[in-house]
N, C-alpha and C positions, 0 to 999 in steps of 0.2 A: 672587290676590297675586303668584303666582310665574311667571307664563306668560311675561313679557317677559324674566325672568331666565334661563329654561329655555330658551326660543328663542334667546337671545344665546350660551349655552354649547353648545348641542347639537352643532354642527358645528366647534366648536374643538379644537384638538389642545391640551391641558391639561396642563401641569407643576405639580404641587405641591410647592413648595419649603419644605421644613422639614417635620418631622412631629412635631411637639410636638401640645398639645392642640387648638391651633387647626388644623393641618393635619390631623390625625385628624378634626376636626369637618368639614372641607371635603370628605376623602375620603368619608366616610359620607354625605354629602348627595348629592355626585355619583354615587356606587354605587347609591343608592337611586332616583335619577331617570333613570340612564342605565345600566341593568345591563349592557349588552352594549358600553360604550364601553371602549375602551384608554384607560388612565389612566397619567399618569407621577408618579413621586415622585423627589424627589433631597434627600439630608441629610447633612450632613458626619459624622454618626455611624456609622461603619462596622459597628458591632455592633446596628443598630436591629432587625434581623430575629429577634435573639434574643428580643425581647418583643413582637413585633408579629404576631401569629399570624394576623391577618385579611388582612395583606398576604402572606403566605407561601401562604395557602390560594387567592388571587385571581388566577385565569390570565391574567386582563386587564390585568394592572399589571405596568409595567416599572419598575425601581427602578434607581437610581444612589446609591451611598453611598462615604462615605471622602472623602479629600482631593480628588479629581477630581470631585467630585459636580457642578461647574457645567459640566463639558464638554458642548458641544453645545447650550446652553441657548438660543442664538438661533434654534434651529429650531421653537421651539414659537410656537403662535399666541397662548397666555394663560399668565402665569406668575403662579398665586396664592401670593404670596411670606408666609410667616410674619412677625409684626412684629420678631421678635428676631433675624432674620438679618441682618447688616451685611454690605453690600456697599461699604465704604469703601474697599478696596484692589483692588476690581475694577473693570476698565473696563466699562461698561455702555452703552456708546454704541451698540452694535447691537442691543440687546434693551430699551432703558429704557422705550419705548413699548409694550411688551407687559407690563410688571410691573403687577400689580393685587393685590387683597386682598378677603378675606371683605366687610371695612369697605367697600370702594370699590363693589364689586358692590352690595351692599346700598342705599347711597345713590343708586346710579344707577337701579337697576331695580326697587326696592320701594317702592311708592307708600304711605308712611306718615311720620307727622310724627317729626321726630328731634331731638335735643337733643344735642350732643356737648361733653364736657367734657375740657379738656385744662390743663396747668399743670406746672411743676415739682413744685410740691406742694399738697396739697389736693383732688387729683381724686377720691380714694375717698369722702370725706367729703361732698364737695358733690354728687357723682352720687348716692351713697344718699340725701341729704337731699332733692333733686328728685324722686327716685322716691317716698320715702315721701311727701311732700308731693300728689304726682300721686294716689296710691293713696288717700291720706285724703280726696280730693276726687273720689271715684269715677271716676277715669279708668281706662282699661284700659293700662296702663303695664308696661312691661319695662326690665330693666336689663342691659345687655349690655357686653362688651368687657373691659377688664382686671380690675373686679371681679365682672362677672357671667358669664353663660355665653358661650363663642364664638359668634360671630353665627349660625352656621349650624344650631346646636343649637337656637335657639328661632325662627328665620325661619318655620316653617311653621306657628306658633301666632298670627301677627299677622294683625289684621283692618283694615280701612280706617281705623276710628277710634282705632286704637293708637297710643300716644306712646311711641318708644324712647328711652331714656336711654343714652348710651354713654360710658363712660370710655375715653379716648383717649390713649395715650402717643404721644410724638414717633415712635418706631419706627412706630406703626401708622398714622401721619399722613404720613410720610415721601414716599410716591410718590403718595398719591392725589391724583385731579382731579376731585372731587366733595366739597362740604360740607355739613354738615347744616343743618337749617332755623334752629336756633338753635345758634350755636356760643360757646363760653364758653373765655376764657384766664385763668386764674387769675392768674398770675403767671409770669415766667421766671428762673431763676438757671442759673449753671454745674452741668452734670450731663450725663451720659452722654457725655463729650468722648471716650471710647474708642470710641464708635459712629460718630461724625461727623468730618468733614476738619475741621472749624472749628465755634467756638461760633455764628457766624454760620449755618451749614447747620442746626444744631439750632432755632435760633429761626426758619428758615424753615420747616422741617418742623411747629413748633407752629401757625404761621400759616395752614398749608393748611386749618385749621379754618374760616377765612374766606374764604380767597382766590377759591374758586369759588362763593361765595353769589351769589344774585341780589338784586334791590333790593326784594324782597318778605321776604327772610331778615334775620336779626339776629345782630350779634357782640356779645357783652358782654366788656369787657375791662378790664385793669387799667390804670387812668389813671396810677398811682403809679410803677409799675413802671421803673426807669432803663433796664432792656434792652429794655423794650417802646417806652419814649419815643424810643430812640436808633434803632428800626429803623422804615425808611420803609414805612408801609404806609395805603393809602387807605381811611379808614373811611368808612361810609355814613352818610348823614343820619340813619337810624333806629336807628342802634348805639347801644349803652348803655356809658355809662363809669362806672365804679366806682372811689370814691376815699375813702381813710382818711384824708387831709390837707388836701384842699381841695376847692372847689366847680367841679367841670369846667365848661369854656365849650363845652358841648355841648346839644344838644336834649334828649337823655334821660340822665339822670343818677342815680345812688344815690350818697350821700356820707355822711360822719359830722360832725356838728357839735353840740358841747356834750353829747356822750354819747347823741345821737339819732341815728337813721339816717333820711334824709330821701329821699323820691323826688321828684325836683323841687323844689317847695318846699313839699311836704307831709312832715310830720313821720309816719313809719311805727311806729319802735319804739326804745324806750330800752335801749341796750346793758346796762344794770344789771338789766334783768329777769333774773329765774333761767332760766338755760339750762344743759344739761349741756356744752356746748361752751366750753372754755377759751381765754381770749388773743386778742390783736388779730387774729392769722392767722385765727381761726375767724370774728370779725366780719367780715373779708371774704369768709370764704366764704357766709355768711348773707346777705349784702347782693348776691352773684349768684344765690342762690336766690330772694331776693325779685325780682329783675330778671327772672327767668323767670316769676315769679307775675303780674306786671304785663303780660309779652308775651301770655301766655294767658288773661288776663282771669280769674284765679281769684279766690277770695274772700280777700282779703288776712290778715282776722283768723283764717281756718282755716290760711291758710300760716304764720303766727305762731305759731299751738298748735301745728303739725307741728315746727316749729323748736325750740320749747321742750321738748317731748316727746322730741326725737333723742336718741339713746345714741350717744357715742362709739364709733366702730369699734375694733376690738382693735389692739395695737401703737400707737394713736396717742394720747399723753398718757393711758395707761390706767392707772387706779389698781388696783395689784395689791394692795395691803392693807398693814396695820400689823403690823410684827413686832418685837418687842421695843423697842416706843416708837419706832419709825423708819417713816414712810411710805415706801412704793415705788412709782414710777411707771415704766412700760414705754412708751418712745417709739422703738422699734426702726425705725418708720417714716422717722426723722429721719436721711436718707442724704446731707444737704446742710449746710453750715455755717448757713445761713440758718433752716433747720428747728430746729436746735439752740437756736440764739439766741431763737427763738420760744418755744419749750418753756421755756426757763429764765425767759422774762419771764411767762410764763402760770402758771407753777406756783411759787409762793412757798416761801422758805423752804428752797431747795436747799441741802444742805450738802455733798453728794457727786454728782458727776457720773461716769458710765462712758462713755468716748467712744473713737473710732477704729475703722478698719475699711480697707477695700479702698484703695487709692491710684488715683484716675482723674486725676490731675492737677488736682484742683479747688484753686483757691486757698483757703488757710486763714488768711491772716494776718488777715482781719477778726474772725474767730472767737477767734483767739488774742488780739487786743487787748481784745476783749470779755470773755473769759473773766479778764484780768489785773485789770479794774475791777469784775468781777462779785462778788456777795457768796458765791459758791461758793468754799469752803476746800479741797475735797479734789477732784483731777482725776485719775481713774485712766484710764490710757492703754492701749489695745489696739494691736497689731499692724495694718495697717501704718502708717496714717496717724497714729497715737498717738505714733510715735517724732519725727515732725516739731512736733506739738503740745508734746510734753515738751521739746524743744530750745527752742523759742519762749517757753516759759514759763520757761525757765532764768533764775534771778534774781529772779524775782518772789517775792511772800510766800506763793504757793499752796504745798500739799502735793501734789506732782506725783508719781505712781508710775506706774511702767511695768510691766506684766505681759504674761504671753504667752496667757493664754486668759481667756474670760468667765468660767468657774468661780472661777478665781483671784480676778478682779476684784471678784466678789460677796463671797467670803469676807472679802476685805481691807475693802471697803464695810462690812461689818457691825461690822467692828473700829473703823473710823475714823470712823464717822458720827456726829455728837452725837445723843442722844435728843431726842425732839418734833422732829426736823427731817426733810429730805426726802433720799432717794437715788434718781437717775433714769438710767435707761439712755437716753442718747440720743447715738449714736455720730456723726452728722456724715458718714458715709461708708457706701458700700455693703457688703453682707454677703459677696458671692461671694468666693470662695476659702477662705472661712473657716465659712462657713453654706451651706446650700443657697438660703435667701432670707432677708428680714428677717423672715418669720413665724417661722421656725425659730431665728433669734437671740433674739427676742422669747419665745418659748416656753419656751427654754431659760433665760432669764434669770429668767423667774416660777418655774420649778422650782427653779432655785438659792436664790432668795430664800427659797423656802417651805421648803427643807431645813434640818435643824438644823446 
């Protein structure tokens, strides 16, 4: 399975750019297969060696750390870049064609069937649901990428009949020149504007999931999303359109009509059937999963059963519990305004929302207007975007409270939220700068809720 990949790597002078989880996985894979090869590592973290014993002990590795870690980068044959490293402010003209990644190397040189899932929101839920559907129907399936293992961790387990589900961020897709067999774009909204030179560049990165497909491959895309409609892309005849609003004028389509999901003209599933996934945004995700089911000729009744039995992932409209006659929901994954709006529409009887986080330049005006007319009475705002939201709600009938910490927000929520109603954390902003990640934010919320 790996012969083509190893042959490609054998005589290359390779730089591992970024030494987080993905960079470490790449290093261990290369060192295992090329024990005598000189390897190179570059990372902005000048203190990296304090915690990376394996690098210190490896006499065949050269390391560049700190502010000048990119010096001499054009001298390498291959740059295996970690997704999180932004080259937005770097002139890459001399080495752009050398940039690759574990994802691109996998897609180019490992002959297994791949399903890539991207989108601003819904990637983890959809990827996990596709994986569960495949496992439930006896497939040799793996889930890699954002939600699963780094690609090089599991690459040696793959067999010719394996199916790999890849949850792919825009960062992972930014420089790839190879696309998966099935590409999925769930939606595109403003996010990560701190990583890209423009919103258009962010959209371009997402569309790399289908840009390099051949005629035998499939792209499943959101027919309704305005940002995708405005982006000029040549869809293939066999691609699948997904719509909650209309019947797409395409050969293959899944659409919602009178509370029923249709594949072309065939009724497949009623959305009022009991599932654990709440809200229209999750109906959207389910339709993409059904698209995969049809492409792979899976048993649709078994696919629907997998959907019905699927349990939501942590931090995604997660029910925390009922405390003092108030239901608490953790939606820490909601890092953009559209996700918060979807959450409020999905969970009924919300009396209090805790909102706000890192300011990445995302437009919040639609969210503010939505909150003004919503049934949410108490809006507890956190730094930094919470300041803007609070000012935007000035003069409205809402009880708007600005606090400095999540712990304080929860304490106030317990006092102001009406009994027999809901309090939800749904920040509409990233966690960085205040928390390690959205998981830490969600876990702290649950901890504070459960404390007396």
